[in-house]
C-alpha positions in Angstrom: -6.5 66.3 38.1 -4.1 67.4 40.9 -4.9 70.7 43.1 -2.0 73.4 43.2 -2.9 75.2 46.0 -5.7 75.6 48.4 -8.5 78.1 48.0 -11.0 77.4 51.2 -9.5 78.2 54.3 -9.9 75.7 57.3 -11.7 76.4 60.5 -14.9 77.9 58.5 -17.9 76.2 57.0 -19.7 77.1 54.0 -22.9 77.8 52.7 -22.1 75.5 49.7 -23.1 72.1 47.8 -20.0 69.7 48.7 -19.7 68.7 45.1 -18.8 72.5 44.6 -16.8 73.0 47.6 -14.5 69.7 47.7 -12.9 70.9 44.2 -11.3 74.1 46.0 -9.6 71.8 48.7 -6.1 70.6 47.9 -5.0 67.0 47.7 -4.2 65.2 51.1 -5.6 68.1 53.1 -7.8 66.3 56.0 -7.1 63.9 58.6 -10.6 62.8 59.0 -14.0 62.8 57.5 -17.0 62.1 59.4 -20.4 62.5 58.0 -23.7 61.7 57.7 -25.3 62.0 54.2 -28.9 62.5 53.6 -30.1 59.1 53.3 -32.2 57.9 50.4 -35.3 59.9 49.6 -34.2 62.4 52.4 -33.7 66.1 52.6 -35.7 66.7 48.9 -35.2 70.3 49.4 -31.5 70.4 49.4 -30.7 67.4 47.8 -33.6 66.4 45.6 -34.0 63.3 47.9 -32.1 61.0 46.0 -33.9 57.5 45.3 -32.2 54.2 46.7 -31.6 52.8 43.0 -29.7 56.1 42.1 -28.0 56.4 45.4 -24.6 55.0 44.4 -24.2 57.0 41.4 -25.1 60.2 43.0 -22.4 59.4 45.8 -19.7 57.9 44.1 -18.4 61.1 42.4 -18.4 62.5 46.2 -16.6 59.7 47.2 -13.7 60.1 44.6 -13.0 63.8 45.9 -13.5 62.8 49.5 -10.6 59.8 48.5 -8.4 62.8 46.8 -8.8 65.1 49.9 -8.0 62.7 52.6 -4.5 62.0 53.5 -2.9 58.5 52.8 -3.3 57.7 56.5 -6.7 59.7 57.2 -9.8 57.8 58.0 -13.4 58.1 56.5 -16.3 57.7 58.6 -19.9 57.3 56.9 -22.9 57.2 59.1 -25.5 55.6 56.8 -28.9 53.5 57.3 -31.0 51.5 54.9 -34.7 52.2 54.6 -37.2 50.1 53.6 -38.9 49.8 50.2 -41.9 47.7 49.1 -41.7 45.8 52.3 -38.0 44.8 52.4 -35.0 46.5 53.2 -33.4 48.1 50.1 -29.6 47.4 49.7 -28.1 50.6 48.6 -26.0 50.7 51.4 -24.8 47.3 50.7 -24.4 48.4 46.9 -22.6 51.4 48.2 -20.0 49.5 50.1 -19.1 47.3 47.1 -19.1 50.1 44.7 -16.5 51.9 47.4 -14.4 48.8 47.1 -14.3 48.8 43.4 -13.2 52.6 43.4 -10.4 51.6 45.6 -11.6 52.3 49.2 -11.0 49.7 52.0 -14.0 49.0 54.1 -12.0 48.2 57.2 -14.3 48.3 59.9 -18.2 48.4 60.5 -19.3 50.3 63.7 -22.6 50.2 65.1 -24.4 53.1 66.7 -26.8 51.8 69.2 -29.4 54.7 69.8 -30.0 53.8 73.8 -33.1 56.3 74.0 -34.8 55.5 70.9 -38.6 55.1 71.7 -40.5 51.9 70.5 -42.4 51.4 67.7 -44.3 48.8 65.8 -45.3 47.9 61.8 -46.9 45.2 61.0 -43.9 43.1 59.8 -41.3 45.0 61.6 -40.1 46.7 64.9 -38.5 50.3 64.9 -34.8 50.7 64.5 -32.8 51.3 67.4 -29.3 51.3 65.4 -27.4 52.8 62.5 -24.2 52.3 60.8 -20.7 54.0 61.2 -18.3 52.4 58.0 -14.9 53.0 58.1 -13.2 53.3 54.7 -9.4 53.9 54.5 -7.0 54.5 51.6 -4.6 52.1 52.6 -4.2 49.3 55.2 -1.9 51.6 57.4 -3.8 54.6 59.1 -3.7 56.7 62.3 -5.6 55.3 65.2 -5.1 56.0 68.9 -7.0 53.3 70.5 -6.0 54.4 74.1 -8.0 57.5 73.5 -11.2 55.8 73.7 -10.5 53.3 76.3 -13.6 52.7 78.9 -13.7 51.7 82.4 -13.2 47.9 82.8 -16.4 47.4 84.3 -18.3 45.2 86.9 -17.2 42.1 85.0 -13.8 42.4 86.3 -14.5 42.2 89.9 -16.0 38.5 89.8 -13.8 37.6 86.9 -10.6 38.1 88.0 -10.9 37.7 91.4 -9.8 33.7 91.3 -8.4 32.9 88.1 -7.5 29.5 86.8 -4.6 27.6 85.6 -6.4 27.9 82.1 -6.8 31.8 82.4 -3.1 32.0 83.0 -1.9 30.0 80.3 -3.9 30.5 77.4 -2.7 31.9 74.1 -1.3 35.1 74.0 -2.7 37.4 70.8 -1.2 36.0 67.5 -1.9 39.6 65.9 0.5 41.4 68.3 -2.0 43.2 70.4 -0.7 41.8 73.6 -3.6 40.4 75.1 -5.0 37.6 73.3 -7.3 34.8 75.4 -5.0 35.0 78.4 -7.2 36.5 80.8 -4.7 37.3 83.3 -3.5 39.6 81.0 -6.4 41.9 82.0 -5.5 41.7 86.2 -4.5 45.3 87.7 -6.0 47.3 84.6 -8.8 50.2 85.3 -9.6 50.6 81.3 -10.4 48.1 78.7 -10.7 48.9 75.0 -14.4 49.1 73.6 -15.9 47.1 71.1 -17.7 48.2 67.7 -21.2 48.8 69.1 -21.3 52.2 70.4 -24.2 52.7 72.9 -24.8 56.6 72.5 -28.2 58.4 73.2 -29.9 60.4 70.1 -29.8 64.0 69.7 -32.5 65.5 71.8 -31.9 69.0 71.6 -31.3 68.9 67.8 -31.0 72.8 67.3 -33.4 73.0 64.5 -32.3 69.9 62.4 -34.5 67.0 62.1 -31.7 64.3 61.9 -29.0 66.0 63.8 -26.7 63.1 65.3 -25.6 63.3 69.2 -22.0 65.2 69.7 -20.8 61.9 71.3 -20.5 60.2 68.0 -18.2 62.5 66.2 -16.3 62.9 69.6 -15.5 59.2 69.8 -14.3 59.1 66.3 -12.5 62.4 66.4 -10.1 61.2 69.0 -9.7 57.7 67.8 -8.7 58.9 64.3 -6.9 62.4 64.4 -4.7 64.4 67.1 -5.0 67.7 67.9 -4.1 70.1 65.1 -5.4 67.8 62.7 -7.8 68.6 59.9 -11.7 67.0 60.4 -14.4 67.3 57.3 -17.7 67.1 57.3 -19.2 67.5 53.6 -22.9 67.1 54.7 -22.4 69.4 57.9 -25.9 70.2 58.7 -25.9 72.3 61.9 -22.4 71.5 62.5 -22.0 69.1 65.0 -18.9 67.7 63.6 -17.3 71.1 63.0 -18.5 71.7 66.9 -16.9 68.9 68.4 -13.5 69.6 66.3 -13.0 72.9 67.5 -13.6 71.7 71.1 -11.0 68.7 70.9 -8.4 71.4 69.1 -8.9 70.1 65.5 -9.0 72.2 62.5 -12.6 71.7 60.8 -14.1 72.4 57.5 -17.7 72.0 56.4 -20.4 72.4 53.6 -24.3 72.7 53.9 -26.5 73.5 51.5 -29.4 74.9 53.4 -28.7 78.4 54.7 -30.7 78.3 58.0 -28.6 75.4 58.9 -25.3 76.9 58.0 -26.2 80.0 59.8 -26.9 78.2 62.9 -23.7 76.5 62.5 -21.7 79.6 62.1 -23.3 81.2 65.1 -22.9 78.0 67.7 -18.9 77.8 66.6 -18.5 81.5 67.3 -20.2 81.4 70.8 -18.3 78.0 71.8 -15.0 79.4 70.8 -15.5 82.4 72.5 -16.2 80.1 75.4 -13.2 78.1 74.7 -11.1 81.1 74.8 -12.4 82.4 78.1 -11.8 79.2 79.9 -8.2 79.0 78.6 -7.5 82.7 79.3 
């Protein structure tokens, strides 16, 4: 059913289950969704600790609402991770990807968040994970993306590699997909910035502000700059302590968040107000 008018306002976080809140958001209302839902068997107090075997069934109705509120050229970033059950990796994340594709989502890309400050560990048959998935889904193949917004310094490799170019470096094929780069190494001469890979080397959140699984600000910051413009609307349906909303506010985007835990929601509201005041003072 199409929504006739918005019920909830933006630049607000709601102490509300997203399964209820999303029904109050109008169609095509947001440009970007960045979220990290509770992983399987997690957050038993607020979401009942959804078992891996039931995870896809639980998440699909939420995904349908997310697809409805996302703009046609918008992007959905899902930070999620498998868990070990009975000595092996449970495939609920892979099952969710396949189920979302059947529901009409395009699984456009997969980014890997490398937790570069992850401390070591050892189990009888495995080692500690130091990475998580950030899955990119879209409604259609043509979506907004500002690759220049996330360029990185060329790095030390350029000094040596570009100093003396061979004939092959100057003549190898240009891109066949219209990127302007391709295999011709000479295309990089004189450039100070390069495009990143899909592996994000980011430290985990060390000052988690009362949340056991808060992701670092750098994570939503990267995706917000890449997939939205100033003034666009960013949604986090599993807001936690408000990291996505805080970054959206800082970058000049509108935000909307839902969180079932009252303490987390209150913490997010307080910090958003505090940082909004600080931003206003800096811009005055």
